[in-house]
C-alpha positions in Angstrom: -3.2 134.5 -85.8 -3.2 136.0 -89.5 -6.4 138.1 -91.1 -7.1 135.2 -93.6 -7.2 132.6 -90.4 -10.2 134.9 -88.7 -11.9 135.3 -91.9 -11.9 131.7 -92.5 -13.7 131.1 -88.8 -16.0 134.1 -89.1 -17.1 132.5 -92.4 -17.5 128.7 -91.3 -19.0 130.3 -88.2 -21.6 132.1 -89.8 -22.3 129.3 -92.9 -22.4 127.4 -89.8 -25.6 129.6 -88.2 -27.1 130.2 -91.9 -27.1 126.0 -92.1 -29.0 125.9 -88.4 -31.5 128.3 -89.3 -32.3 126.4 -92.4 -32.5 123.5 -90.8 -34.8 125.2 -88.1 -36.9 126.7 -90.8 -37.5 123.2 -92.5 -38.9 121.7 -89.3 -41.1 124.9 -88.5 -42.6 124.0 -92.4 -43.2 120.7 -91.8 -45.1 121.1 -88.6 -47.0 123.6 -90.5 -48.0 121.3 -93.5 -46.6 124.1 -95.5 -44.1 124.0 -99.0 -41.0 122.9 -97.2 -37.6 124.9 -98.2 -35.0 123.4 -99.8 -31.1 123.7 -99.8 -28.6 123.4 -102.4 -25.0 122.5 -102.0 -22.1 123.8 -103.6 -18.9 122.1 -104.9 -17.3 122.7 -101.7 -19.9 121.8 -99.8 -21.2 124.9 -98.7 -25.4 124.8 -98.2 -27.0 127.5 -99.6 -30.9 128.0 -98.1 -33.2 128.7 -101.1 -36.8 129.8 -100.9 -40.0 127.3 -99.8 -40.9 125.5 -102.9 -42.7 122.6 -103.9 -40.8 122.1 -107.0 -37.1 122.2 -107.4 -35.0 124.1 -105.8 -33.3 127.5 -107.3 -29.8 126.8 -108.8 -26.9 129.0 -107.9 -25.2 129.9 -110.9 -21.7 128.7 -110.9 -18.8 131.5 -110.2 -17.9 133.2 -113.6 -14.8 131.9 -114.9 -13.7 135.5 -116.0 -13.9 136.9 -112.3 -10.2 137.3 -111.6 -8.0 136.3 -109.4 -7.5 135.9 -105.5 -9.5 136.6 -102.5 -12.1 138.4 -104.0 -16.0 139.4 -103.8 -17.2 139.1 -107.3 -20.7 140.7 -108.5 -22.5 139.7 -111.4 -24.9 142.3 -113.1 -26.4 140.0 -115.1 -27.0 137.8 -112.5 -27.6 139.8 -109.2 -25.5 137.4 -107.7 -22.5 138.2 -105.5 -19.2 135.3 -104.5 -17.1 135.5 -102.0 -13.9 133.8 -103.3 -11.0 132.6 -101.4 -8.6 130.3 -103.2 -7.1 128.8 -99.8 -10.3 127.4 -100.0 -10.3 125.4 -103.5 -11.3 126.9 -106.6 -14.7 127.4 -106.2 -16.4 129.9 -104.6 -17.2 129.6 -100.3 -20.5 131.4 -100.2 -22.8 132.9 -103.1 -25.9 134.5 -102.8 -28.4 137.0 -104.8 -28.7 140.5 -104.3 -30.9 143.4 -105.0 -29.3 146.3 -107.0 -29.9 149.5 -107.1 -31.5 151.7 -109.7 -28.1 152.1 -111.2 -25.4 149.3 -111.7 -21.5 150.3 -111.4 -19.6 149.7 -114.7 -17.7 146.2 -114.8 -14.3 146.4 -113.6 -11.9 145.6 -110.8 -12.3 147.9 -107.5 -11.3 147.8 -103.9 -13.4 148.2 -100.5 -12.4 151.7 -99.6 -15.0 152.4 -97.1 -16.8 150.5 -94.6 -20.0 151.6 -91.9 -21.5 149.2 -89.3 -25.1 151.4 -89.7 -26.4 154.0 -90.9 -29.4 155.3 -93.0 -30.0 154.3 -96.6 -31.0 156.3 -99.7 -34.5 154.9 -99.6 -34.9 156.1 -96.1 -34.0 152.8 -94.2 -31.5 151.8 -91.4 -28.8 149.5 -93.3 -26.1 147.9 -91.6 -22.8 146.6 -93.0 -22.2 148.9 -95.8 -18.8 147.6 -97.4 -18.5 150.4 -100.5 -16.1 150.1 -103.6 -16.6 152.3 -106.1 -18.1 156.0 -107.1 -18.7 156.8 -110.6 -21.0 159.8 -111.8 -21.6 161.2 -108.5 -23.2 157.5 -107.2 -21.8 155.7 -104.4 -21.8 152.4 -105.0 -21.5 149.3 -102.2 -23.1 146.3 -100.3 -25.3 146.5 -97.6 -28.4 145.0 -95.5 -31.8 146.4 -94.6 -32.1 146.1 -90.8 -35.7 145.3 -91.4 -35.2 142.7 -94.3 -36.4 145.1 -96.8 -35.0 145.5 -100.5 -34.2 148.4 -102.1 -37.6 150.4 -103.7 -36.6 151.3 -107.5 -37.0 154.6 -108.1 -36.1 155.8 -111.6 -35.7 159.4 -111.1 -33.1 158.4 -108.0 -29.9 157.2 -108.9 -28.7 154.8 -106.3 -26.1 152.3 -105.9 -26.7 150.2 -103.1 -26.6 146.5 -103.9 -29.0 145.0 -101.0 -28.3 141.3 -99.6 -30.4 139.6 -96.8 -28.7 140.0 -93.2 -26.7 137.1 -92.6 -25.0 137.6 -96.2 -24.7 141.1 -95.3 -22.8 140.2 -92.1 -20.6 137.5 -94.2 -19.7 140.4 -96.8 -18.5 142.5 -93.9 -16.7 139.8 -92.0 -14.9 138.5 -95.5 -14.3 141.8 -97.2 -12.3 144.7 -94.8 -11.0 147.7 -96.4 -8.3 147.1 -99.6 -10.4 143.6 -100.1 -10.5 143.3 -104.4 -14.2 143.2 -105.7 -14.7 142.4 -109.5 -17.6 143.6 -111.0 -18.9 141.6 -114.4 -21.3 141.8 -116.6 
């Protein structure tokens, strides 16, 4: 079994878990009488959970046209979204999710994952997991991660941090999708 088949299987399994959790959260909100969480579906039919809202569901930005080709992770500085793109699944992104950047953004360009760490401590002192590093610029290391406690990075203008945080489920998806040497495309 090739690595593409394994990544596809893991991605589909993780998406099933996220969809189940969104379904369960919807039921819990119904019982509590609060605002109902919503879910959006991408062009590929992938459900994306959104925050509870009594109004319309937030729209996931479409994959930017100038985001490269092939299997890749795309990070948009402007929208603070990440797309995990597998061309075997069609022309659209298989998974898209919002992230929270550190205090410094990487320069637009094409990179490759060069280092991964299962768990460590972030520059903000929080325990983080699924660290996927892809660039170093002017002494700042850029990579994706998720805080174990779900916290987003605190913005300290005096500290130069390049950690790009996602939720834990999304961090797991990215970890499974992006082994060493996976292309990472950063766009404006």
